[in-house]
C-alpha positions as a LaTeX table, in Angstrom:
\begin{tabular}{lrrr}
\hline
Residue & $x$ (\AA) & $y$ (\AA) & $z$ (\AA) \\
\hline
Met1 & 8.22 & $-4.35$ & 17.29 \\
Arg2 & 6.34 & $-5.46$ & 20.43 \\
Ala3 & 6.35 & $-1.98$ & 21.95 \\
Pro4 & 3.38 & 0.29 & 21.16 \\
Gly5 & 4.40 & 2.77 & 18.49 \\
Pro6 & 4.21 & 3.55 & 14.78 \\
Leu7 & 6.19 & 0.51 & 13.58 \\
Arg8 & 4.01 & $-1.93$ & 15.51 \\
Thr9 & 0.84 & $-0.22$ & 14.30 \\
Ala10 & 2.00 & $-0.11$ & 10.66 \\
Leu11 & 2.84 & $-3.81$ & 10.57 \\
Ala12 & $-0.28$ & $-4.82$ & 12.49 \\
Gln13 & $-2.57$ & $-2.86$ & 10.17 \\
Glu14 & $-0.86$ & $-4.35$ & 7.13 \\
Tyr15 & $-1.00$ & $-7.93$ & 8.34 \\
Ala16 & $-4.59$ & $-7.69$ & 9.58 \\
Phe17 & $-5.65$ & $-6.41$ & 6.15 \\
Arg18 & $-3.62$ & $-8.99$ & 4.26 \\
Ser19 & $-4.91$ & $-11.85$ & 6.40 \\
Val20 & $-8.47$ & $-10.92$ & 5.45 \\
Ala21 & $-7.47$ & $-10.53$ & 1.79 \\
Glu22 & $-5.95$ & $-14.02$ & 1.74 \\
Asp23 & $-8.98$ & $-15.46$ & 3.55 \\
Lys24 & $-11.31$ & $-13.98$ & 0.94 \\
Ala25 & $-9.05$ & $-15.23$ & $-1.87$ \\
Ala26 & $-9.13$ & $-18.79$ & $-0.52$ \\
Arg27 & $-12.92$ & $-18.75$ & $-0.34$ \\
Ala28 & $-13.36$ & $-17.28$ & $-3.82$ \\
Leu29 & $-10.86$ & $-19.65$ & $-5.41$ \\
Ser30 & $-12.81$ & $-22.65$ & $-4.16$ \\
Tyr31 & $-15.27$ & $-21.90$ & $-6.97$ \\
Met32 & $-12.41$ & $-22.21$ & $-9.47$ \\
Val33 & $-11.80$ & $-25.75$ & $-8.24$ \\
Ala34 & $-15.42$ & $-26.62$ & $-9.00$ \\
Ile35 & $-15.47$ & $-25.16$ & $-12.53$ \\
Ala36 & $-11.96$ & $-26.10$ & $-13.68$ \\
Pro37 & $-12.21$ & $-27.69$ & $-17.15$ \\
Asp38 & $-9.71$ & $-30.51$ & $-16.52$ \\
Thr39 & $-8.02$ & $-32.38$ & $-13.69$ \\
Pro40 & $-4.57$ & $-30.71$ & $-13.82$ \\
Thr41 & $-6.19$ & $-27.28$ & $-13.62$ \\
Met42 & $-8.46$ & $-28.40$ & $-10.80$ \\
Glu43 & $-5.43$ & $-29.68$ & $-8.90$ \\
Phe44 & $-3.59$ & $-26.39$ & $-9.38$ \\
Tyr45 & $-6.46$ & $-24.31$ & $-8.02$ \\
Ala46 & $-6.96$ & $-26.72$ & $-5.13$ \\
Thr47 & $-3.34$ & $-26.16$ & $-4.12$ \\
Gln48 & $-3.81$ & $-22.40$ & $-4.50$ \\
Val49 & $-6.78$ & $-22.49$ & $-2.13$ \\
Leu50 & $-4.55$ & $-24.15$ & 0.44 \\
Asp51 & $-1.76$ & $-21.63$ & $-0.18$ \\
Glu52 & $-4.06$ & $-18.66$ & 0.36 \\
Ala53 & $-5.54$ & $-20.19$ & 3.51 \\
Arg54 & $-2.03$ & $-20.74$ & 4.88 \\
His55 & $-1.06$ & $-17.17$ & 4.04 \\
Ala56 & $-4.10$ & $-15.87$ & 5.90 \\
Met57 & $-3.09$ & $-17.94$ & 8.92 \\
Val58 & 0.55 & $-16.85$ & 9.06 \\
Phe59 & $-0.28$ & $-13.16$ & 8.63 \\
Arg60 & $-2.94$ & $-13.40$ & 11.31 \\
Asn61 & $-0.77$ & $-15.41$ & 13.70 \\
His62 & 2.07 & $-12.89$ & 13.53 \\
Leu63 & $-0.19$ & $-10.38$ & 15.25 \\
Glu64 & $-0.21$ & $-12.34$ & 18.50 \\
Pro65 & 3.54 & $-11.99$ & 19.23 \\
Leu66 & 3.07 & $-8.26$ & 18.62 \\
Gly67 & 0.61 & $-8.22$ & 21.53 \\
Tyr68 & $-2.75$ & $-8.24$ & 19.74 \\
Arg69 & $-5.69$ & $-10.40$ & 20.77 \\
Leu70 & $-7.36$ & $-12.34$ & 17.97 \\
Pro71 & $-9.86$ & $-12.23$ & 16.39 \\
Glu72 & $-10.99$ & $-8.88$ & 17.82 \\
Ala73 & $-7.84$ & $-7.10$ & 16.64 \\
Ile74 & $-8.60$ & $-7.77$ & 12.99 \\
Glu75 & $-11.70$ & $-5.60$ & 13.03 \\
Asp76 & $-10.02$ & $-2.85$ & 15.06 \\
Leu77 & $-6.95$ & $-2.74$ & 12.81 \\
Ala78 & $-8.45$ & $-3.26$ & 9.37 \\
Gly79 & $-12.24$ & $-3.35$ & 9.49 \\
Asp80 & $-12.85$ & $-0.03$ & 7.75 \\
Asp81 & $-10.28$ & $-0.76$ & 5.03 \\
Val82 & $-11.72$ & $-4.23$ & 4.45 \\
Arg83 & $-15.17$ & $-2.76$ & 3.89 \\
Ala84 & $-13.85$ & 0.01 & 1.64 \\
Ile85 & $-11.51$ & $-2.08$ & $-0.52$ \\
Leu86 & $-11.73$ & $-5.84$ & $-0.07$ \\
Asp87 & $-15.50$ & $-6.20$ & 0.09 \\
Pro88 & $-16.07$ & $-4.52$ & $-3.31$ \\
Leu89 & $-13.28$ & $-6.61$ & $-4.86$ \\
Glu90 & $-14.79$ & $-9.75$ & $-3.36$ \\
Asp91 & $-18.24$ & $-8.90$ & $-4.71$ \\
Phe92 & $-16.79$ & $-8.35$ & $-8.19$ \\
Ser93 & $-14.81$ & $-11.61$ & $-8.05$ \\
Leu94 & $-17.71$ & $-13.72$ & $-6.81$ \\
Lys95 & $-19.94$ & $-12.41$ & $-9.57$ \\
Val96 & $-17.43$ & $-13.84$ & $-12.06$ \\
Met97 & $-16.39$ & $-17.07$ & $-10.35$ \\
Arg98 & $-19.49$ & $-18.10$ & $-8.40$ \\
Asp99 & $-22.50$ & $-16.51$ & $-10.07$ \\
Asp100 & $-21.37$ & $-16.67$ & $-13.72$ \\
Ala101 & $-19.14$ & $-19.76$ & $-13.32$ \\
Asp102 & $-16.78$ & $-17.98$ & $-15.73$ \\
Phe103 & $-13.58$ & $-20.02$ & $-15.71$ \\
Val104 & $-11.30$ & $-17.90$ & $-17.90$ \\
Gly105 & $-12.76$ & $-14.76$ & $-16.31$ \\
Gly106 & $-11.78$ & $-16.11$ & $-12.90$ \\
Val107 & $-8.27$ & $-16.94$ & $-14.10$ \\
Val108 & $-7.77$ & $-13.42$ & $-15.44$ \\
Met109 & $-9.39$ & $-11.94$ & $-12.34$ \\
Met110 & $-6.79$ & $-13.56$ & $-10.09$ \\
Thr111 & $-3.78$ & $-13.31$ & $-12.42$ \\
Val112 & $-4.14$ & $-9.73$ & $-13.61$ \\
Ile113 & $-6.66$ & $-7.82$ & $-11.52$ \\
Leu114 & $-6.16$ & $-9.13$ & $-7.97$ \\
Glu115 & $-2.89$ & $-10.97$ & $-7.30$ \\
Gly116 & $-1.14$ & $-9.31$ & $-10.21$ \\
Ala117 & $-1.85$ & $-5.90$ & $-8.75$ \\
Leu118 & $-1.08$ & $-6.76$ & $-5.13$ \\
Ala119 & 2.10 & $-8.83$ & $-5.49$ \\
Pro120 & 4.50 & $-5.86$ & $-5.94$ \\
Ala121 & 3.25 & $-4.26$ & $-2.71$ \\
Ala122 & 4.04 & $-7.54$ & $-0.97$ \\
Glu123 & 7.59 & $-7.41$ & $-2.35$ \\
Leu124 & 8.00 & $-3.90$ & $-0.96$ \\
Ser125 & 6.79 & $-5.17$ & 2.41 \\
Glu126 & 9.44 & $-7.90$ & 2.50 \\
Arg127 & 12.21 & $-5.45$ & 1.65 \\
Lys128 & 11.27 & $-2.73$ & 4.12 \\
Trp129 & 10.64 & $-5.03$ & 7.10 \\
Arg130 & 13.81 & $-7.09$ & 6.60 \\
Pro131 & 16.04 & $-5.14$ & 9.06 \\
Leu132 & 13.24 & $-4.32$ & 11.54 \\
Asp133 & 11.22 & $-7.56$ & 11.77 \\
Pro134 & 13.09 & $-10.41$ & 10.05 \\
Ala135 & 10.31 & $-12.88$ & 10.92 \\
Ala136 & 7.79 & $-10.71$ & 9.08 \\
Ala137 & 10.14 & $-10.45$ & 6.11 \\
Glu138 & 10.40 & $-14.24$ & 5.96 \\
Ile139 & 6.60 & $-14.51$ & 6.04 \\
Asp140 & 6.43 & $-12.06$ & 3.14 \\
Lys141 & 9.13 & $-13.94$ & 1.25 \\
Gly142 & 7.36 & $-17.28$ & 1.59 \\
Ala143 & 4.02 & $-15.84$ & 0.53 \\
Gly144 & 5.69 & $-14.04$ & $-2.37$ \\
Ile145 & 7.22 & $-17.26$ & $-3.71$ \\
Asp146 & 3.75 & $-18.83$ & $-3.74$ \\
Glu147 & 2.20 & $-15.78$ & $-5.42$ \\
Ile148 & 4.77 & $-15.78$ & $-8.23$ \\
Arg149 & 3.90 & $-19.43$ & $-8.91$ \\
His150 & 0.19 & $-18.59$ & $-8.91$ \\
Leu151 & 0.74 & $-15.72$ & $-11.34$ \\
Thr152 & 2.99 & $-17.70$ & $-13.67$ \\
Val153 & 0.76 & $-20.76$ & $-13.88$ \\
Gly154 & $-2.39$ & $-18.64$ & $-14.03$ \\
Ala155 & $-1.02$ & $-16.63$ & $-16.95$ \\
Ser156 & $-0.12$ & $-19.85$ & $-18.77$ \\
Ile157 & $-3.61$ & $-21.25$ & $-18.23$ \\
Ala158 & $-5.21$ & $-18.04$ & $-19.53$ \\
Lys159 & $-2.95$ & $-17.95$ & $-22.58$ \\
Glu160 & $-3.68$ & $-21.56$ & $-23.53$ \\
Tyr161 & $-7.42$ & $-21.15$ & $-22.93$ \\
Leu162 & $-7.70$ & $-18.04$ & $-25.09$ \\
Ala163 & $-5.62$ & $-19.64$ & $-27.84$ \\
Ala164 & $-8.16$ & $-22.47$ & $-27.92$ \\
His165 & $-11.16$ & $-20.13$ & $-27.55$ \\
Pro166 & $-10.35$ & $-16.91$ & $-29.45$ \\
Glu167 & $-14.03$ & $-15.97$ & $-29.44$ \\
Glu168 & $-13.67$ & $-15.19$ & $-25.72$ \\
Arg169 & $-11.04$ & $-12.47$ & $-26.18$ \\
Glu170 & $-13.34$ & $-9.45$ & $-26.42$ \\
Arg171 & $-15.35$ & $-10.50$ & $-23.41$ \\
Val172 & $-12.21$ & $-11.06$ & $-21.33$ \\
Leu173 & $-10.76$ & $-7.72$ & $-22.43$ \\
Glu174 & $-13.94$ & $-6.00$ & $-21.28$ \\
Leu175 & $-13.73$ & $-7.78$ & $-17.92$ \\
Ile176 & $-10.13$ & $-6.62$ & $-17.45$ \\
Thr177 & $-11.11$ & $-3.06$ & $-18.28$ \\
Arg178 & $-13.87$ & $-3.13$ & $-15.65$ \\
Gly179 & $-11.54$ & $-4.67$ & $-13.10$ \\
Met180 & $-8.80$ & $-2.12$ & $-13.66$ \\
Arg181 & $-11.34$ & 0.67 & $-13.41$ \\
Met182 & $-12.13$ & $-0.52$ & $-9.88$ \\
Trp183 & $-8.55$ & 0.17 & $-8.79$ \\
Thr184 & $-8.95$ & 3.80 & $-9.85$ \\
Val185 & $-11.89$ & 4.36 & $-7.49$ \\
Leu186 & $-10.99$ & 2.20 & $-4.50$ \\
Pro187 & $-8.96$ & 4.03 & $-1.79$ \\
Val188 & $-5.93$ & 1.73 & $-2.06$ \\
His189 & $-3.39$ & 4.55 & $-2.40$ \\
Asp190 & $-4.73$ & 6.25 & 0.71 \\
Leu191 & $-4.45$ & 3.00 & 2.65 \\
Val192 & $-0.85$ & 2.35 & 1.59 \\
Tyr193 & 0.18 & 5.95 & 2.20 \\
Arg194 & $-1.20$ & 5.91 & 5.76 \\
Arg195 & 0.88 & 2.83 & 6.51 \\
Glu196 & 3.96 & 4.35 & 4.92 \\
Leu197 & 3.60 & 7.48 & 7.06 \\
Leu198 & 3.52 & 5.30 & 10.19 \\
Phe199 & 6.51 & 3.35 & 8.92 \\
Gln200 & 8.38 & 6.60 & 8.30 \\
Gln201 & 7.81 & 7.70 & 11.88 \\
Gly202 & 9.18 & 4.38 & 13.12 \\
Leu203 & 12.08 & 4.60 & 10.72 \\
Ala204 & 13.05 & 7.95 & 12.21 \\
Glu205 & 12.95 & 6.46 & 15.72 \\
His206 & 14.97 & 3.34 & 14.90 \\
Gly207 & 17.42 & 4.43 & 12.22 \\
Asp208 & 20.23 & 2.86 & 14.23 \\
Val209 & 18.70 & $-0.58$ & 13.67 \\
Val210 & 18.30 & $-0.02$ & 9.92 \\
Gly211 & 21.79 & 1.39 & 9.38 \\
Asp212 & 23.00 & 1.29 & 5.78 \\
Tyr213 & 20.59 & $-1.45$ & 4.71 \\
Glu214 & 19.54 & $-0.93$ & 1.06 \\
Ile215 & 15.88 & $-1.45$ & 0.19 \\
Trp216 & 16.91 & $-1.75$ & $-3.46$ \\
Pro217 & 20.38 & $-1.48$ & $-5.02$ \\
Gly218 & 21.96 & 1.88 & $-4.36$ \\
Arg219 & 19.17 & 3.23 & $-2.13$ \\
Arg220 & 19.34 & 3.09 & 1.65 \\
Leu221 & 16.02 & 2.44 & 3.36 \\
Ile222 & 16.75 & 5.19 & 5.90 \\
Asp223 & 16.92 & 7.74 & 3.05 \\
Thr224 & 13.60 & 6.82 & 1.41 \\
Thr225 & 10.31 & 8.67 & 1.82 \\
Pro226 & 6.73 & 7.35 & 1.94 \\
Glu227 & 6.10 & 8.80 & $-1.50$ \\
Glu228 & 9.19 & 7.16 & $-2.97$ \\
Arg229 & 8.39 & 3.72 & $-1.58$ \\
Gln230 & 4.81 & 3.93 & $-2.75$ \\
Ala231 & 5.88 & 5.11 & $-6.21$ \\
Met232 & 8.26 & 2.16 & $-6.52$ \\
Ala233 & 5.54 & $-0.31$ & $-5.58$ \\
Asp234 & 3.24 & 1.32 & $-8.15$ \\
Arg235 & 5.98 & 1.04 & $-10.78$ \\
Trp236 & 6.50 & $-2.66$ & $-10.04$ \\
Ser237 & 2.73 & $-3.21$ & $-10.23$ \\
Val238 & 2.47 & $-1.56$ & $-13.64$ \\
Glu239 & 5.47 & $-3.47$ & $-14.99$ \\
Met240 & 4.11 & $-6.80$ & $-13.76$ \\
Lys241 & 0.63 & $-6.10$ & $-15.15$ \\
Glu242 & 2.05 & $-5.13$ & $-18.55$ \\
Ser243 & 4.31 & $-8.16$ & $-18.81$ \\
Arg244 & 1.49 & $-10.50$ & $-17.75$ \\
Leu245 & $-0.98$ & $-9.07$ & $-20.26$ \\
Arg246 & 1.55 & $-9.22$ & $-23.10$ \\
Tyr247 & 2.38 & $-12.82$ & $-22.26$ \\
Ile248 & $-1.29$ & $-13.81$ & $-22.27$ \\
Gly249 & $-1.80$ & $-11.91$ & $-25.53$ \\
Leu250 & $-4.14$ & $-9.27$ & $-24.12$ \\
Glu251 & $-1.93$ & $-6.21$ & $-24.56$ \\
Glu252 & $-4.94$ & $-4.33$ & $-25.94$ \\
Ala253 & $-6.04$ & $-3.92$ & $-22.33$ \\
Leu254 & $-3.02$ & $-1.71$ & $-21.54$ \\
\hline
\end{tabular}
């Protein structure tokens, strides 16, 4: 993983991008702390700000053992993708959380549109790096545990809020529709596919390290293709989004 090559580049590009994503999430969520309607909710979002800041740090810090110099490497590895994908998502989120001070909109933004869409890709990352970079897989695992808690509690908060304020449903549904529309125009699939192509090249070079390791039950990692891995992450994302929306009571958005 320290040697120049496709595996190193694939992981470095992924972690540089994710470190910026977590940094932006921590900053945006600070507005949720300010507008939380009660103390328990404020405390939850304060802990989430800390979680996202820690995630940004551990993703970023893993680049140094790979031989990258910070902070310059972040721009070189992920600058174009940050501008194409994360900046528009940040602008959309800040309009809701900062400019409009829309509490339930911010909850849904994080639970369904942002974290809810990205969490399955993080699970794929943990699984595919496990035999090649166990330290990276442990970073992914730790971050994933936090994200599941964020999603679960966030969905519960949204459900309780909308039950108490049913007049907000139509507005929230419209916000979800706009947010999901963004994912159809942002070049996320292209970004993931580029990384998976690099990973595939590295997989071909280091199949002896991977061996018979199964990325999911009955499927060896060495036998998978970039398209198959990306399709599985997409499937997990859809399933998580559907289950979250049904739990909140917003299945009309599907």
